[in-house]
N, C-alpha and C positions, 0 to 999 in steps of 0.2 A: 196610286197606292202601290205598295211593294208587291213584287212578284213572289215573295216568300213569306206569306202569313204563316203563323204557327198555330196548330191545333193541339190543345192539351188532350191526350187520349183518355185521361181519367175523368175530366170534367166536361168535355165537349165544347169548351170555350175556344174561340178563335181570337188571336192577337195579331195586330198589324200596325202599320204606320204609313204615313205619307210625308213627302217632303216637297218643298217649293223653293224655286230659285230666285224669286223676286223680292219678297219682303218677309220679315219675321211674322210668325214662327217658321223657321226653315224646316223644322221637324215637328210632327204632330203624332202622338201615340194614342191608340184606342184599342178597345176589345169588344167582342160580340159575345153575349152570353149563350148558354147552351140552347136557349129558346129562339135564338136568332135576333135578339134585340141589341142594337148597337148602343154601347154606353158612351157617356160624354167624352169629347176629345180632351186630351191632355197636351196642351201646347208646350214645347220645349224651347223657351226663349234663351236658355243658356248656351245654345248652339249659335255661336257668334257669326258664322258665315255659312253660306249654302254648301253643305258637304254632300258628296256623292255617297249616300247611305243606301245601299242596294238590298241589304239583308240585315237580320238581327237575330237574337236568340232569346228564349225565355227559360226560366227555371220555375220551380214551384213558388218562389217568392219574388222573383225579379224579372225585369226585361233589360236586355243589354244591347247597347248600340256602339258602333265603332265610328268615330269621327276621323276619317282618313285624310291622306294628302291629295286626294282628288276633289276638286270643287266644281261647282256649276256656276258659270258666269255668262248668262245670256247676252249681256251687253257687249261682250267681245264679238259675238256674231253680228249683232245689230250694227255695231260701229265698224265692222270689217276688220277688227283687230285679231281675229283668230277663232279657234274652236270654242263653243260654249262650255265644253267640259275639258278641263286641263288639270295637270298636277301642279302642286305648290311645294317644292322641296324645303322651303323655309318653315312650313307649318309643322307643329308638334302633334302627332297623332294622339288621340285620347280614346278611352273607353268609358262610356257613361252607363251608370246603373241606376235604375229607378224601381221602386216597389211595383209589382205588376198590377196591383189594384189602386195605384196612386190616383188621387183626385186632382192633383196639380204637381208641378215639378219641384216643389219645395224640398223633397227628399232625394232629388237627383244628385248623384255624386259622380264626379269626373276623375279618372285616373290617367296620368300621363303614361303613354305607351310608345316610347321612341322606336321608330323603325317598324311599327306594326300596322300593316295596311291590308286588312282582309276585305275582300269584296263579298265573298260568301262566308256564311257561318254555319257550321255543321250541327252543333248541339252545345248545350250548357246545362249544368246542374249545381245544386247546393251541396256544400260539405261543411263539416265542423259545426253542426247544429245551426246552419244558416249564416254562419259568420264568415264563410268563404265561398267563392264561386269558381268553378272550373269551366273553361270554354275550349272547344276544339274548332280550329279554323285554319284555312290555308292563307298564309301571309304572302302577299304579292311583293316579291323582290324586284328591284329596278322599276318602281312604280311609275317612273316617268315614261316608260314604254307601254304601259297597260292599255292605252287607248289607240295607239297607232302602229306599234310594232310588237304584236303579240308573240312573234317568234323569238323575241328577246326576253320574254317574261318567264320567270320561274316562280311557281307557287309552292312555298315550303309549308308542309303541314305542321302545325304547332299546337301544343297544349298550353293554355294560359291559366294561371292561378292568381286569383285576387283575394287578399286577406282584407275583409271589410273592417276589421278592428284596427289593424296597423297601417293599412293603406298600401301595403307592399304588393307589387305585381311581378310575377316571374313568368318566363316563357321557356318552353323546351321543344325543339324540333323532334319529330317522331318519324320522319322519313326523308331520305335524300332525293327522292323522285319528284318530278314536276307534277303535283297532284291538285286537282280542283274538281268542281262539280260533284262534290261528295254527298252521300246520303247515309241514313241510318234506318233501322226498323222504326216506322212511325210510332209504334207503341212506346218508344223510349224518348220521345220529345220532351225536353224539360227535366229529365231525370238521368241518372248515371247509366250510360250505355257502355258496352264492351267493344262492339264492332262498328267499323266505318267502311263504306264501299266508295272508292274514289276513282275518278277518271285519270288516266295517265296522258299528260299532254305531250304532243310530238310534232310541232309545238301546239299550244292552245290556239284556236279552239278545236283543232284536230286531235282526236283521241285514239291512241294506238292500243289501248287495253284498259282493264280495270283491276284494281288491287283491293284486297281485304285487309284492313288494319285492325290489330287488337290494341286498343288504347289503354288497356289495363296492365300491359306488360311494362311496368315502370323501369325495369332494369335494362331495357334494350334501346339502342339508338334508332334502329329501324324496326318498326313493329308490324311489318308486312307478314301475314300468315298464309295468304293465298293470292294467286293472280291468274289472269287470263289475258294474253295478248292476242290481238286479232290476226296476226300471222302474215298474211299476204301483203306484199308491197302495194301501197296505194289503197289499203283497206283501213278505214277509220270509223270510229264510233262516236256516240254522243253521250249525254249525261246518263249515268246509270240510275236505276230505281229499284228499291227493295220491296218485294211483295211477300208477305207472310203466308205460309201454307194454311195456318189456322189462326187468323187474326182475332177471333173471339175466344181463343183458349188461353187463359192466364198462365197455364202451366207450360206452354210451349217455349222451347229454347229460343233465345234471341235471334240466332242465325238460321232458324228452321224456316227456310223460304227460298225465294228465287231472286236473282239479280237480272233485271231487264235492261237492254240497251239497243238502240237503233245502230246499225252498221251499214256503211256505204262503201262499195268498191269503185274507186275512181277509174279503174281500167275497163271494167265491164259495164259500169253504169247501173249495176244491180244494187238493191238495198234490201235489208231484212231486219227483222226483230229477233235478237238473240235472247233466249231464256236460259240462264245459268243456275246451277245448283249452288246456293250460297254456302252450304255446309262443306262442300267438297274441297279437297286440298288444291285443286287446279281450277276451281269454279267451272266445273264440267258443263258443257252445253247439252241441255236435255231437249231443246226444241229450237228450231229456226223457222221463222215465218217469213216467206217472201213478201215484199211490199210492192205495190204497183207504182210507187214513186218515191223519190228521195225525201228524207227529212233533213233540213239544213243543219250543219254543225252549229253547236252552241245553243240550240233550243232547249228550254226547260220542259220537263215532262211531268205528267200526273197519271197515276194508275187509278182507275175507277172500276168497281165491281159492276156487274150487270144491274144489281139492285140499285146502286147509286145512280147509274145512268137513267134508269126508269124513274127514280124519284126526281131527278133534275128535270127530266122531260115533262113530268106532270106539273112542275112549278113554272114552266115557261109556256107562253102562248105560242100558237102555231105561227103567228106573224113574226114573233121575235126569233123563233128557231129558223124560219125561212130567211130572215134578214141576216142572221149570223152565218148561215150557210153560204149566202151570196157574198158576204163580206170576206169570209175567210176561205172560201173555196179556191182551189181544191184542197181538201183535207183528208186525212187517212184515219180510219178507226179500225183497230185490229181486235177481233174477237177470237178468243181461244179458250180451250180447256186445259188447265195445268193442275 
């Protein structure tokens, strides 16, 4: 299953997919209702070859998938012909859109998107009374290097607009920096957001800082409104994560919260968790928590409140918890008050 399921903050539903490299369907979409009941699979047979679909997006009306120029070919490894995951420069990238409560793929529509190869997708929303979709995602340039030469990869943050009536697709870069591993306030998943917090590659997966983008500033080529670079040579971070100060307050401003990121100093071997003020012009560090060990570059993160952790622990047996601890040990849990 994808490492990037989407949770609708208004309905409590979770949306996800899985993909398989051997036989059709290579892509299967599904969702879980607010009561935790998994709904029937929606197999996507119109995906003609096993594509490396790592992430996707939802809106209030649709689910969006990017069929990129990276494919999964396990027979290459079995036959000794090469890597099971490789790029195909002859393939035409596409974006597929399906109603998010679809029972089958009969309403799936594919749009050609030449040169568009997002591995991660930040957010998407509906516009024009549901007749248009806007998606924000980093486009991986030089896709042929994405698997083996990350130092040659540049991720260009783009806004994609798709007119469902005319079939037109337009793209607009919104930053010249190498940006990926971006997040938003989770309360805005599937609906129009203003702010994006993205990691600055130096090169990927090493992160030299984090920037805050205002995607609503349509008249600007670079929509960076705040940044925090980690400073010292040999000091790199990981994926940022946004934590709202008052997640239950519907009147709270979108950027009223904190940006969190793990940072590792390669010279001293020390690691820490940085807590930055998301509203400040320089993403000011308000707290730094020293860690007993390093968190590897490129790891995805998830913030859980203490209530969420206690609820999860209640739903797991002691035997399963012990098994997970032994399987994934050593691991680090940081508890703090912010």
